[in-house]
C-alpha positions in Angstrom: 7.0 -14.5 -9.6 10.0 -13.6 -7.4 12.5 -16.4 -6.8 12.1 -18.0 -3.4 8.5 -16.8 -3.0 5.1 -18.2 -3.9 3.2 -16.7 -6.8 1.5 -13.5 -5.7 -1.3 -13.9 -8.3 -2.0 -17.4 -6.9 -2.6 -15.7 -3.6 -4.8 -13.0 -5.2 -7.0 -15.8 -6.7 -7.2 -17.6 -3.3 -8.4 -14.3 -1.8 -11.2 -14.0 -4.4 -12.3 -17.5 -3.7 -12.3 -16.9 0.0 -14.4 -13.8 -0.4 -16.9 -15.7 -2.6 -17.0 -18.6 -0.1 -18.0 -16.1 2.7 -21.2 -15.1 0.9 -24.5 -16.7 2.0 -24.8 -20.2 0.4 -27.7 -19.2 -1.8 -25.6 -16.5 -3.4 -22.1 -17.9 -3.8 -21.0 -19.6 -6.9 -18.9 -22.3 -5.1 -17.5 -23.1 -1.7 -13.7 -23.3 -1.2 -13.1 -24.1 2.5 -9.3 -24.1 2.0 -8.9 -20.7 0.3 -8.2 -18.8 3.5 -5.5 -21.2 4.5 -3.3 -20.0 1.6 -3.5 -16.3 2.6 -0.8 -14.2 4.3 -0.9 -10.7 5.5 -2.6 -8.5 4.4 -4.9 -10.8 2.4 -5.7 -12.9 5.4 -6.9 -9.8 7.2 -9.1 -8.8 4.2 -10.7 -12.2 4.2 -11.5 -12.0 7.9 -13.1 -8.5 7.4 -15.3 -9.9 4.6 -17.0 -12.3 7.0 -18.4 -9.5 9.1 -22.0 -8.3 8.2 -21.8 -5.0 6.4 -18.3 -5.6 5.2 -19.2 -8.7 3.2 -20.4 -6.4 0.4 -18.0 -3.5 0.9 -14.7 -5.5 0.5 -15.5 -6.9 -2.9 -16.8 -3.5 -4.0 -13.5 -1.9 -3.0 -11.5 -4.6 -4.9 -13.6 -4.2 -8.0 -13.2 -0.4 -7.9 -9.5 -0.7 -7.6 -8.9 -3.5 -10.1 -11.9 -3.6 -12.5 -13.2 -7.0 -13.5 -10.4 -9.2 -12.0 -12.3 -10.6 -9.0 -15.6 -11.2 -10.9 -13.7 -12.9 -13.7 -11.7 -15.2 -11.4 -14.8 -16.4 -9.5 -16.9 -16.9 -12.6 -14.0 -18.7 -14.2 -13.7 -20.9 -11.1 -17.3 -22.0 -11.4 -16.9 -22.6 -15.2 -13.9 -24.9 -14.6 -15.5 -26.7 -11.7 -18.5 -27.5 -14.0 -16.2 -28.7 -16.8 -14.3 -31.0 -14.5 -17.6 -32.4 -13.1 -18.7 -33.1 -16.7 -15.4 -34.8 -17.5 -15.6 -37.1 -14.5 -18.8 -38.6 -16.0 -17.1 -39.4 -19.3 -15.0 -40.7 -17.3 -11.5 -39.5 -16.9 -8.8 -41.4 -15.0 -6.3 -38.6 -14.2 -6.4 -34.9 -13.6 -3.2 -33.0 -14.3 -3.2 -29.4 -12.9 -0.4 -27.5 -14.6 0.7 -24.5 -12.6 -1.6 -25.6 -9.8 -0.9 -22.6 -7.6 -3.3 -22.6 -4.7 -6.0 -24.6 -6.6 -8.0 -26.7 -4.1 -10.2 -28.7 -6.5 -8.4 -32.0 -5.6 -9.7 -31.6 -2.1 -13.1 -30.0 -2.5 -14.7 -31.3 -5.7 -16.8 -34.5 -5.5 -15.3 -37.5 -7.2 -11.7 -36.4 -7.0 -10.6 -39.2 -4.6 -11.5 -41.7 -7.3 -8.8 -40.6 -9.7 -5.1 -39.6 -9.6 -4.5 -35.9 -9.4 -1.1 -34.4 -10.3 -0.4 -30.9 -9.0 2.4 -29.5 -11.2 4.0 -26.2 -10.2 7.1 -24.2 -9.4 8.8 -25.5 -6.2 8.5 -22.2 -4.3 4.7 -22.0 -4.7 4.3 -25.7 -4.1 6.3 -25.6 -0.9 4.1 -22.8 0.5 1.0 -24.7 -0.5 2.0 -28.0 1.1 2.8 -26.2 4.3 -0.7 -24.7 4.3 -2.3 -28.0 3.5 -0.4 -29.7 6.3 -1.8 -27.1 8.8 -5.4 -27.6 7.6 -5.6 -31.3 6.8 -4.6 -34.0 9.2 -3.3 -36.2 6.4 -2.5 -35.2 2.8 -4.8 -37.4 0.6 -3.0 -40.2 -1.2 -4.7 -39.5 -4.6 -2.7 -36.2 -4.9 0.8 -36.2 -6.2 3.0 -33.1 -6.2 5.4 -32.5 -9.2 7.8 -29.6 -9.1 8.7 -27.9 -12.4 9.8 -24.6 -14.0 7.8 -24.5 -17.3 10.2 -22.1 -19.0 13.2 -24.4 -18.3 11.9 -28.0 -18.0 9.8 -30.3 -20.1 6.9 -32.3 -18.5 8.3 -35.5 -20.0 11.3 -35.1 -17.6 9.2 -35.1 -14.5 5.8 -36.7 -15.0 6.6 -40.4 -15.5 8.4 -40.6 -12.2 5.3 -39.2 -10.5 3.1 -42.0 -11.8 1.5 -40.2 -14.8 0.2 -42.6 -17.4 0.2 -41.4 -21.0 -2.2 -44.1 -21.9 -4.9 -43.0 -19.5 -7.8 -40.7 -20.4 -6.7 -37.4 -18.8 -8.1 -33.9 -18.0 -5.4 -31.3 -18.2 -6.2 -28.0 -16.4 -3.9 -25.1 -17.2 -5.4 -22.1 -15.5 -3.8 -18.7 -15.3 -0.4 -19.8 -16.6 0.1 -19.4 -20.4 0.1 -15.6 -20.3 3.3 -15.6 -18.2 5.2 -18.0 -20.4 7.1 -17.9 -23.7 5.5 -19.1 -26.9 8.0 -22.0 -27.0 6.9 -23.1 -23.5 3.2 -23.0 -24.4 3.9 -24.9 -27.7 6.0 -27.6 -25.9 3.4 -28.1 -23.2 0.4 -28.4 -25.5 2.3 -30.9 -27.7 3.0 -33.0 -24.6 -0.6 -32.9 -23.6 -1.7 -34.1 -27.1 0.3 -37.3 -26.5 -2.3 -38.4 -23.9 -5.0 -41.0 -24.7 -7.5 -40.0 -27.4 -10.4 -38.1 -26.0 -8.4 -36.5 -23.2 -9.2 -32.9 -22.5 -7.1 -29.8 -22.2 -8.7 -26.8 -20.5 -6.5 -23.7 -20.5 -6.8 -20.0 -20.1 -5.2 -17.5 -22.4 -5.3 -13.7 -23.0 -6.2 -11.9 -26.2 -3.0 -11.0 -28.0 -4.2 -7.3 -28.3 -3.8 -6.7 -24.6 0.0 -7.0 -25.2 0.1 -4.6 -28.1 -2.9 -2.3 -27.5 -3.7 -2.6 -23.8 -5.6 0.7 -23.8 -8.6 -0.8 -25.6 -9.3 -2.9 -22.5 -10.8 -1.5 -19.2 -8.5 -1.5 -16.2 -5.3 -2.7 -17.8 -3.2 0.2 -16.4 -3.9 -0.7 -12.8 -3.6 -4.5 -13.5 -0.2 -4.1 -15.2 1.0 -1.9 -12.3 -0.1 -4.6 -9.8 1.6 -7.4 -11.7 4.9 -5.4 -11.9 4.8 -4.9 -8.2 4.4 -8.6 -7.7 7.3 -9.3 -10.1 5.1 -10.7 -12.9 4.1 -9.5 -16.4 2.0 -10.7 -19.3 4.2 -12.2 -22.0 2.1 -14.4 -24.3 -1.3 -14.1 -26.0 -3.4 -15.5 -28.8 -5.8 -14.1 -31.4 -9.1 -16.0 -30.7 -9.9 -16.4 -34.4 -6.6 -18.3 -34.9 -7.1 -20.6 -32.0 -8.7 -23.6 -33.9 -5.7 -23.8 -36.3 -3.2 -23.1 -33.4 -4.6 -26.2 -31.6 -4.9 -28.3 -34.6 -1.2 -28.0 -35.4 -0.6 -29.3 -31.9 -2.8 -32.4 -32.1 -5.9 -30.9 -30.4 -9.4 -30.0 -31.6 -11.1 -26.9 -30.2 -14.4 -27.7 -28.4 -15.1 -24.3 -26.9 -13.6 -20.9 -26.4 -15.3 -18.5 -24.0 -14.5 -14.9 -23.1 -14.8 -13.2 -19.7 -18.0 -11.4 -20.6 -19.7 -14.6 -21.5 -18.7 -16.7 -18.5 -19.5 -13.8 -16.2 -23.0 -13.7 -17.8 -23.5 -17.5 -17.1 -22.6 -17.1 -13.4 -24.0 -13.6 -12.6 -26.8 -13.4 -15.2 -28.3 -9.9 -15.3 -25.8 -8.5 -12.8 -23.0 -9.2 -15.3 -24.2 -6.3 -17.5 -22.6 -3.9 -15.0 -19.3 -5.7 -14.7 -16.4 -4.4 -16.7 -12.7 -5.2 -17.0 -10.6 -8.2 -17.7 -12.4 -8.8 -21.0 -9.1 -9.9 -22.6 -9.1 -13.1 -20.6 -10.5 -16.3 -22.2 -11.0 -20.0 -21.4 -10.5 -22.7 -24.1 -11.3 -26.4 -24.1 -9.5 -28.7 -26.5 -9.7 -32.4 -27.0 -6.9 -34.8 -27.9 -7.7 -36.0 -31.4 -10.9 -35.2 -33.3 -13.8 -33.5 -31.5 -16.7 -35.8 -30.5 -19.2 -33.0 -31.0 
């Protein structure tokens, strides 16, 4: 992301959530009433167009044609993570820590959130833009949400989280969505090791990219257009993992792997038969780890 500006990819994802939320209730995967509040020109205009009958289908089609697989992956992933958090709340968890929160709105839209402490951790520039948007949309910022500013490549979480009220002894759900692929390996290592110091049974859900997209991008559909868009936004992919090595990678950092799901699979869960025609972004994955040994 460019210094002094909010993350452009965070705004892309908010647009995709806004488009999904504009679909008829019976068809949409989730409802995000705040997604449009985070959009600036021209994304805000695109979101308004998508509300009109006839354009509701055309706008997503045009996006999918231009950037294969990205939109469908993001919305299916959103539903996957929403469900994972809902399951964790039943365990129950006492804290939700959203690392690289971007324009995530789960603290405000998911049932049960007001009963736990939610920490939104992100770069100050993106966080400032988000708080301004929330102030416009909400009469009062909810007291269960706490904002923590950080630069993951330069600061450690241990230097900022205690002062925000984070309790290492509490059962915690860590959400790290859309971030690891923009960091250094050292930053990913440090963050996961910090998460593993949480109470036993705590969960860490994070996204990552298949390492091959960094070395052999041509084997994945749509990477040329995706890389060009990222470069235009001042962002680039920097870190990936080999899925077969993930269990050992996490074990060395005090975590046990509970699940590891690729784009094709979580699209199939959300879109069922329609997912067969969706291509692109297959290098993206969602992993769930648990602090300590797995309970499975």
